[in-house]
N, C-alpha and C positions, 0 to 999 in steps of 0.2 A: 308439247314440242315442237317449233317449225323447222321444217331443214331449210338450207336457203338451195334454190335452185339456180345452177351457174350454166343453167343451158336453154338456150332460145328455142320455140316454137318448134323449129323445121331442125333441130338436135346439134346446132351451131353453141359454140362458144360464148358466151356473152361477154363483150368487152371487156366489161368489167372486172369480170374475173378474172379476164387474161393478163391486165393489167395486176390485179391482185396477188395473182401467180409469180410475173415477172417480179413484182417487190419482195417477194417469199423469196424469190429465188438468188436474188439481189442480197440481198439480205446476208441470206446463209454463203454466199460465197465470202462477204465483208468479213463477217463473223472467222469462213477456217483462215481467210487469208492471218486477220492480227490475229487468232489465235496461232500461229505459227513459232514456233521460236526456234528450230534448228535454223532457219533459213532468211537473211533479212530480205523479207520482197516490200518494193514500194515504189509508188507510180511517179516520173518527171514531166512534166510540160517539156514542148519541142523548144526546150532551150536548157534545160537541164536541170530543172528547179524543180524541191523535190516538194509531194502534194499530198503524196497520204503515207503511212509508217506505220510498223507491226510489231509485233513484241519480240520478233525478233530480231529485225535492225536492231532496237534496245538493247538489246543481250549481246549482240557482236558486236556492235557500233561500240554504244554506252553513251546515244540522245538519245532523252525523250521526246517522245514527239512537237513538244511545244518547243522545242530548242534546236530544231533545225525544221522542219516543214517549210519550208518557202527561202530556202540556204541552196546556192547549186551544188550539188552533186559532186565536183570538184573540191569540194571539203576533205574528201575521205583520200586527196589524195598525195602522194610525197612529195618535194619539193621536183625531184630531177622531173617524173612527171607531169607537174606544172609547167615546169618550164618547157617541157618538149610538147606541152596542148596536147596532151594524148585523153584526158577525159574529152574533148570535142572530136580527139580521131575515133572514137570508140561508138560516139552517137550519131555522124555521119558516116561510117563502115555499117552500122545497126539498122539507117535509115536505107541508104543505098544494098543491103543482103537482104537485112528483112532479120536481121539478130548476128550479138558480138557478142563473141567468146574469149577469155581470157584467164590467166593466172598472175597475181602476181600480189607484191606490198601491195597496201592498206594501212590508213592511220585510223584510232582510234581515238574520242573524247579525250581518253588523257594522257596521250600521243604514243602508248603504244603502238606496235605495228602488230599489224597481222599478214599472212599471207592468204589471200582468200579467189575461190574462185565466183569470176562476172560472168554472168550474160546477164546480157540488156536488150530488150527485142521493142522493136516499134511496133505502136500499136497506133490500126486508123478503126473512123467509124465506119459503120456502114456505107456511110456514103462515100464511104475511100481515103475522108480528108485526116491525114495524120496530126492526129490527138497529145501526143508525147510519146513514152516508153517505160515501160517495164522493165523492173528491174532485179535482177535473183543474184543473193550471194550469199557464199557459205564457206564459213570460217576452215578454213586446209590446215592452222594452225599443227597441229599436233602429228599428222601427219607427214608435212615437212620434214618436222624435228625428227619422225621414227624412219624418214628418207635421210635426212642428215647425218644421223647416229648410225647405220646400215653402210653406209657411205665410206664414213668415218672408220667403222670396224673391218669391212673391207680394205680400204689404207690401212690402216691395223695388222690386217694380216698377211697383206701382199710386203709390209717390211718385218712382221716376224719371218716372213718362209727366207724372204732377202738375209735376214741377220745371220740363220737357222744356216741356210747356207755357203754364206759366210766363213760365219764361228765353224764348220765343216769341214772346208777346205782348209781354214788356217789349220788346224789341231790335226787335218790330216799331212796336211803337203810340209807342215815345221818338221813334224817328227823323225822321220826320215832324216834330216843335213844336222838336228841336236843331240840325235845319236851317235851319228861321224863326230860333231863337232867335240862330243863328250870324250871319242873314241881316240882322233887327236892329240885333246888335251893331254891323257897319260900314255901317249907316244914319246911326247914331249917330255914328258918327265920323264920317261923311263933317261931319253937318250942325253937328254942336261945331266940325269945324276942326281944326288942329293944336295941341294941347300944351293941351289940354282935355281934364282928367281923362284924359288917354292911361295912365298907370299904372294905373287902375283897368280904364281898360276894356280893357287888354293883361289882367288877369288873367283877367278875366270870358271874353276870348277864350280865355284858355290853360285853365281849366275846362269847358269846352265841348267843347275839342279832348281832356282826357281823359274824359272822357261819353261822345264820339264811339267811342275806342276801349276803352272797356268796352263797349260794345252792338256793336261789332264783334267782340271777342271772347264775349260771348255767345254772339250770331248761329252763330260756328265750331263753340261746342259745341252747337246746338241741331241744326247740320251735323253734327257728328262721332257725335250719338246719333242721326241717323235713316239715318246710314252711305250718304248719296248724293255719291258722289265718280266722276270718268272714273276709267280706271285704261288708261296707256299703257306702256311701255318708257320708265324713262325715267336718261341717260348721268346718272352724280353728278358727274363731272369739270364737265360741260359746268351743270349749274346750280347748281354751289359760285362756279364762274368767273361765272355770272349776278348772286348772288348779291352776291360780292366789288363786280361794279361800281355792284349799288344800296347799298353801303356806300360806296363811294368816298370821298365825302365824311369820314365819322366817319372814315373810317384816316384820311384826309390830313390830319383835324383836330387826330386823339390823337395821328400819329405812329404808327402801331403797323407792327409786324414780322410780318406775315403768310407763314405756310411748306404750301406746300400741296405735301401729298408723295399720289397714287392713283392706279391703273393703272387702267387701262380698264375697269370692272365697270359693268354696269349693271343694274337691276333691272327688269323685266321685266313686273310686272305691280301695278301704284303707279302712287295716285295722283300726279299730279306735283305740282298744288298742296298738297297735304298735305304731298311731302316738302320742298317749300318752307318752309313755314310753320314744317315743324321744324329745319329748317338755319338759315333765317335766326332765327327767335329766340334758338338757339343762339352764333351767330356773334355776333348783334348785344348779346346779354349781353354775350359778353365782353370788347364794346368798353366797354359801359357801367359793366362791375363792374372797369375796370380803376385796379389801384395808385394812389396818386398821385403815386410816386415815383420811379417806373422806367416807361422807356418798355415798352408794351405788346408782348407778345409770342402771337401765335398760331400757333399749329401743328395741322394738321388733316391727317392721315391715315386711310389705311382697306388690310387684308388678309384674309385669309383665318383668323380665329378657330380655323378647325374645318371640314374638310367638311361644305360647305352652311350655314355660320354668315359671314357675313360683317359685318367689324365697322370700324366708320367712328366716329372717332375727333375732335375739339375739345378742344382741352388746351389752357390763360392761362395767364399766370402775376399774374391778377389777386391780389383780397382775401381769395377763399379762405373754404370757410365749415372750424363749429363741427360739430360731431356734431351735435348737435342741427341746427342750419339741415339739416344733411346729410338727416337722417331728415322733415324737414315740406319738401323743396324741391317736391315733385309735390305737394302739398296746394291746392286751389284755395282762393282770396285772399291764401296768405303768402306775405308780400315778407320777403326773407332781409337785404336794405338800403333804409334809407326816403331814402336821398338822393338814390335816380334816383326819376323817376318811372318807376308800372308800377301797373299793375293787379290783379299778385297770378295772373291765370289764363294769365300764357305757359307758364310748363313743364308746370302742369297740362294745357293742352290737347297740347304736346308727346308727354304719356305716354297721353295717350287715344288720340289719332292711330297712335301707333305698336303700341299695345297691339292694337287695333282692327284692325290689321292680319297680326296675331303676330307681332309682335317685342317688343324691350325695350329701358329707357336704363335706362340706369349712372350712377354719381356716384361718380369720386373727386376729394377735397378735404383739403386743407390751409390752415389758416386766412397770411395772407401769403406765400403758398408759389403758390397760385393753385388752378384746378379742369380739372378731363377733364370731359368726358360723354362714354360710349361706351353706341354705339347697338350691335345684331343685330340684323342684317338674319336673317331665312332666305333662300336663297342657292339 
């Protein structure tokens, strides 16, 4: 087997060997550039026409080599950029300063836009003659999308903070004048004596009571936002019994039939006050929104939906909800039935309490059949 000798007798490299090595180096460079998929790397002539194309350019821009080579690189620019002659400005700056870098919108073959980082570098031959430009494009659409989401999240946090401050201020500042107004109405009743404008005064008193209820609900929202609640073990059936005792007057008045089927379940690390608010709201709603033509029936059950997930259900045979009402039922200030007094905040607060604790609530309902609220606790 013979071995090729690339050296002259004086030890220098033969010209043919140098050319071969240069060819191999150029071929390797070409293969590397053409194989890169994460960057669009291509050459432009001095006028900005495309002369080379790699796999990354095909992936990012959407054009195959035979579709785009020979066309002007302004093909990738938006109409606004074309109207301002921005592609030519890029080439002028790249030739003047050696390179030009920019981020902006570019247009793919299918018409969709991408946010791209673009670097254009002026290319010269060994004699210093300008022969064109090298253009490298990186698709930053995902990064921009994440930045926009982060910006929107910051804006939402700012808005939420402003709302929290407003709600806190409103609920705090309104309490004192409402209490004073309530006291003045009672004084006025005493001064006027019986049967003197009593109907009007009663309406004023009822309005004050509703206003106090709204203020209390707003205070609950602020408390939820701040997350300031004590946590302790809560035995569910004991809390249910306590709530039923508190609702005994409404239960007796409506002649409601209450069925409770609960095992010994304890939530080990929960705010008793918050859980009481959730259950009281749902159970009192079941009484308030009873169907007028039948005896109210409320069933409260609990069991393991799956390992680590406790399901507590409160079902009634009341008015029920339409599909549209179901989709809006946990929205702030949305009231599904207006014949009963309410602030439209109760179920919103219920959902917030549960979600803040990593739990969830779902609703099943049928008009004139009844409604079931299913609460899922991590257990």
